[in-house]
N, C-alpha and C positions, 0 to 999 in steps of 0.2 A: 504493500500500500504506500504510494508516494503522495503524501499530502502536499508536497511542494513542487509538483510538476508544473512546468511553465509553458505558456504559449510563446512561440518565437516571434520576434518583431517582424521577421520576414513573412510569416504566415498571416499575421494581423494586417500587414500592409497589402498583401495579396487579397485578403478578404475585403478590405476597404475599397479596393479598386474594382471589385466585381460589378458586373452590369445588371445583376438580378436582385439587387438589394433595395435600399431606400432611395428615394428620389433626391438628387442633388440640385437644390434650387435656392440655397441661401448664400448671399454675399456677405462681405464684411459689415456693411451697414445693418443688414438684417440681424447679424449676430450681436453687434453692439446693442441694438434695440432690444433683442431678446434678453440680454443680460440686464439692461436697465429695467425692462419689464418685470423681471424677477426680483430685482433688488429694491426698487422704489415701491414700497407698499406699507406693510405693517410697521416697519421700523420708523419711518418718517411720520406716519399718521397716528401711531398709537404709542410705541415704545419710548419715543422721545420724552413724553411727559411722565410716564410711569417710572422710568429710570432716574430722571431728574428728581422726582419727589421722594422716591424710596431708597435710592442708592448713592447718587453722586452729586446732587445739587447742580449748580451751574457748571461743575466740572464734568457733566455729561458729555461735553464736547471732547474731553480727554478719553472717556469711555469709547466714543466713536473712533477717535484716533487710534486707540489701542486695538480695538477690534478690526479696524481697517488695516493696520500694520500687519497683524497676523494674517489677514486675508490676502494682502499683497504678496507676502512671502510665499504663501501657498499658491497664489494665482500664477506666479512666475514659474513654479514647478508644473502646474497644470498646463501652462502654455507650451512648455517644452514637450510634455507628453502628448498633448493634442496635435502638435505639428509632426511628431514622429509616428504616432499611432492614430490617424484620423478616422476613428471608428466609434460607433455608438457604444455607450457603456460607461463613459467617464472614469472615475477612480477605480471602478470594478475592473475594467479592462487593463488599466495601467498596473494595478496590483497583480493581475494574472500574468502580465509580461515580465514582471520583475521579482515579485516575492512568492509567487506560486499560487496554486489553486485554492488552498485552504484560506490564505489571506484574502484572495479575490472573493471567495464566498462571503467571508465576514464583512468585507466592504460592501458587496452587493446587498446583503441582508440589512446592513447598517443604513444604506442609502434609502431604504424604504421608510425609515424614520424621518429622513430629511424631506423627501418629496411627498409621500402619501400623507403622513401626519401633518406636514407643513401645509398641504393643501386643505386638510380638514380645518386647521386653525384659522387659516386665512378666509375660508368660506364662511365660517361663523362670524368673523369680523366684518366681512362683506355684507352679511345679512343685517347686522346691527346698523351699519351706515345706510343701507337701502331703506330699512324700516323707518329710520329717522328722517331721511330725505323725503320719502313718500308722505310722512306725517306733515312735513313742512308745507307740502302742496295740497294738503287736504285729503290724501288717500290713506286710510287706516287699514292695515292688515290685522285680522283678528289675532290678538296676542297669544292665543293658544297655539298658533302655528309659526311663532317667531323665535322660539328658544328651545333649549334641550328638554327632552321628555322629563317630566317631574319637576322642572325648574319653576319657581314662583315668579310670575311677572307682575310687577306693580302697575296698576292703571292710573290714569290721570286723577281720579277721585280718591286715590289712596288705597283702594281695595286691591286684592290680588287674585289672579287666576293661575291654575296649574297648566303649564305648556304640555302639548302632546308631541310635537316635533317641529323642527326648524325648516319650514318649507322654502324660504328664500335661499338657504344654504344648499338644499337639495337641488333647487332649480339652476343655480349658477354652475354647479358641478356637472349637471346633465347637459347644459348648453355648451360648456367648454369641451366636454368629452365629444359631443357630436361634431363640433368644429374641428377638433384634432383628428377625428376619423376621416373627415372629408379631405383634408390635405394639409401638408406642412406649409406650402406657400400661402394658402388662404389664411392659415393660422398666423403666420408671420405678418401678413398684411394687416390683419385685424389688430395684432399686437402693436404694430408700428403706429397706427392711429391712436390707440389707447395711450401709448407712451408719450406721444406728442401732447395729448390732453393733460396728462398728469404732470409732466415736466413743466408745461406752461403754467399750471396752477401753482406749482412749487416756486417757480421764478417770480410770479406775480406776488405771492406771499412774501418772498424775500424783499422785493422792491417796495411793497406797500407797508410792511410791518417794521422794516429796519429804522425808519425815522422815529418810531415810537419807543425805541429801546431806552431804558433808564439804567445807566451803569451801576447805580446803587443796588440793583437787583442781583448783580454779579458778586456781591460782597456778603459773606465770605465766599470766594470762588470754590474752595474745597471745604465744605462744612466739617467740623470736627466729628470724629467717629463717636457713635453713641454707646459703644461697648459690644455691639453685635458686628460680626465680621463684615456683613454685607451692607451695613448702614453707615454710609459716608466715610470720610477719610480716604486714604489710598486704597484700602481693601474694598471700600464701597465702589470706587472707580473701577477696580478690576472686576468685581462682581457685576457691576453694571455693564462692563464690556462683554462679559459672558452672556448676559441677557440680550443686549443689542446685537450680539453676533447673529441672532436670528434674522436681523435686518440685512445681513450681508449674504446669506445663503441665496444662491441664484446665479452668481457668476460661474460657479462650477456647472450649473445646468446648461450653460452654453456648450460645454464640452460633450454633453450627451447628444448634441445635434451635429457632431463632427461628420457623421456619415451622410449628412444631408447638406453639407457645405460645398459650394462649387470649387473653391480652392482652399482646402482646409489647412495646408501647410502655411499659407500666408494669412488667411482670414481668421483662423481660430485664436492665435495670440492677440490679434487686434480686438476681437470680440470680447475675450476674457478680460484683458488688462484695461481696455478702453472703457468698458462698462463699469468696472470697479472704481477706476479713478474718478469718473464723472459722479458716481453716486456717493463716494466718500466725501468729496468736496461739498455736495449738496447737503448731506447729513450734518456735517460739522457746522455749516453756515446756518441751517435751519434751527438746530438745537441751540446755538448761541443766541439767535434772535429770540427764540421762544422763552428762554430763561431770562433774557434781558427785558422783555415786555411784561412778563407775568412772574411773580415770585415763585421759585421752584416748588414750594410746598403746595401751591394751588394747582399744579399741573397733573395731579393724579386723577385724571378723568378719561373716559373712553375716547374723547375727541379733542386732544390738547391743542392741536393746530387751529381748530375752529374756535376754541376758547381764546387763544391768543388773538385771533382776528377780531373777536368781539371786544376784548380789552383794548385793542388798538383803535377802536371806533370804526371797524370795517364790517359792521353787522351784516351787510348784504353779502360780504365775501364768505361768511361761514357756510352759506348754502353752496357756493362754488367749491369750497373746500371739500364738502361732502361728495360733490360730483367727482372731484379729483381723486378722492379716496376710493370711491366706488370703481372708477376706472383703474386706479392703481392696483387695487386688490384683485380685480378681474384678471389683469395680465399676470399677476403673481400666480394665481390659480392655474392659468393656462400653461405657464412655463413649468410649474411643479408637476402637473399631470403629464406633460410632454416628456419631462425628464424621467419620471417613474416608469413610463411605458418603454422608453428606450433602454433602461437598465434591465427590465424584465426580458426585453427582446434579445439583448446580448447574452444574458444568462441562459436563455433557452437555446440560442444558437450554439452555445458551448456544451449543451447537454445537461446542465445543472438544474434546469427546470423542464417540464414536459414540452415536447416539440410543437404541440398545437399553439403554444403561446406566441411563436415567432412567425405566424402566417402573415404574409403581406397581401393587402387588398389588391385584386387584379387591376382595378381602375385607379384608385387613389394612391397606390404605392405607399401606404402607411401601415404600421403594425396594428391593424384595426381590432383584432381580438384582444390583445393585451391592453389596448387603450380602453376598451369597453370594460374589461375586468378591473382595470385600475379605477375607472370612474365609479363602478359599483362599490369597490372597496373603500372609496372615499365618501361617496354620497350617504352611505348608511351611518357611519359615526358622525358625519357632519349634521345629520338630521336629529340624532338622539342624544348626543353627548355635549357636555361642556368640557373644553380642553384647556383648563386654566394653566396647567403646568406643561402643556405641549411645547410651548416656545423653548423651555429649557431642555426638554427631551430632544427636540429637533436640533438644537444647538450642539448638544453633546454628541449626537450622531454625526453631524457635519464635521465637528472638530476632530473626531476620531478618524474620519476619512482624510482630513487634511494632514494629520500626523503620518498616516500610512503613505500618502502620495509624496510627502516631503522626504520620507525615508526611501521610498521607491526610486526617486530620481537620483539619489546618491548611489544606490545599488546598481542602477542602469549605467551610470557614469563609470563605475568600477568594472562591471562585467563587459560592457561594450563601449569602450571609449572612442572607437573608430566609427561608430554608427553615425550616418548623416543626420544632422539636426537642423532643419530649416530655421528653428528658433532655439537659441541656447539660453538657459537660465543664467543671467549675469551673476558673477561672484557666487557660484553655486555652492562652494564649500562653506560659505557664510549664510546665504539665503536659505538653503534647504534645511540645515540644522535649526536655524531660527524659526522657520516655518513649523517644524515639529515641536520645538520647545515652547513657542508662544501659544500654539494651539493647545498643548497639554496643560500649560499654565492656566489658560482660561477654563479648561475642563475641571481643573482642580478646585476652582472657586464656585463651581455649580453645586447646588444642594446635594447631599448624600442620597436623598430619595430618588433624585434623577439618575445617579449612578446605579442604584439598585434596579431601577426599571430597565436601564440599558443592559445590565448583566442578565436579567431575566429574558429580555428580548434576544440577546445573543445566544443564550442556552437553547431557546426554541429553534433558532436558526441552525445551530449545530446538530440538533436532533434531525432536522429535515435534511441536512447535508449528508449525514452518515446513513440515513434511511433511504435516500434517493440519489442525491447529486454525486456522491463519491463513485457509485457503480455505473451511473448512466453518463458520466462525463465523456465527451468525445476523446479527450486525451487518454482516459482509462481504457476505452475500447480500441484505441490504435496501438496499444502496447501488448 
């Protein structure tokens, strides 16, 4: 039994250049927009206020810097892998080529936390903004159908009703799944429109709210620690970085579309690094303005950016903020569902999951069965669950993938130094170890209950691997 059998880079490159796989229709612009579509969402519209109020105060900007720094280290490693191995599967495929099948399975199973559970979390957030926006224009969805099953919903008169299921969350997942089945180009075009809308809203917010900043709200910039590790002080900044890291997941989803890129060797690094840089700058500026306009303790609300607009005297703009949030969260769901299906597609191609999963639609050239299965797997928990701690669980799954990718790029440099690399990670002997160390550092500051759930999830995955994947793997059958 060889748990560490590896796929050769040459075989992966041959597979990527095949004519019977996914349709190559994405350019560099589409990939950058895909990354921005995934990154600008929950982080900027929700987590900015939560982390400022509970963890870091005005120093939430440093939390975003720290999370962005860890992401950039990992992104440079992703970019090299994506240019060498332009195939669907993201970190799963990279792990298969460098560290072996066992680690590849762990990463693939781990990525389900990132994409599927991330989509659940964002769909629930999307539902909240949509219900609020519709209420603003006089349309009221019965509260029994707007929250998790069994959740008490407070009505305007102070009474409460018990929710049955979250219909808007189900609806958005179903619509996005249908769009992704129809085609990647159509999905990318819709995503481009959404990204333009939400980035325009963010830029308008920056321009209109900046003159209302009161510097005294930034004092103290780093509030003193209260005695709990995650409440303010430096440890609060780091804990906040672990939470806002949820805001950065998405740039790696660009790499799952490598097999649908027209010129992946050139365009993948542009898409990954370009989207990350744009979003990091926007996050830092927006969080700085938000804590400058509104005292950080007042920002612990579901819609902090809308609150900032109200405090700045831009009441009309809060409705536009909700439109931007709805658009932003829609594109995050789209990219999460796209990424999850591509990971399943690659794992099925390798024999680690049943073969029916990787069937390509004869007309649309998309992995339609796995896309529908992914949609069903997301729509059910989105309808009946509250996922309060899902952000932390998604973050720890992503950070673990970043650790393995950063280590993998070092392994690949040692094993195959002569391999042609269209994009080379600069200062690799510094960047790659820092990518692994900073990611693990952020993992360390996440709550222990999050670690427990990660370990339980990995144990379930290992059972499935040894029960099915180990014996059905294509590599196992060729030996």
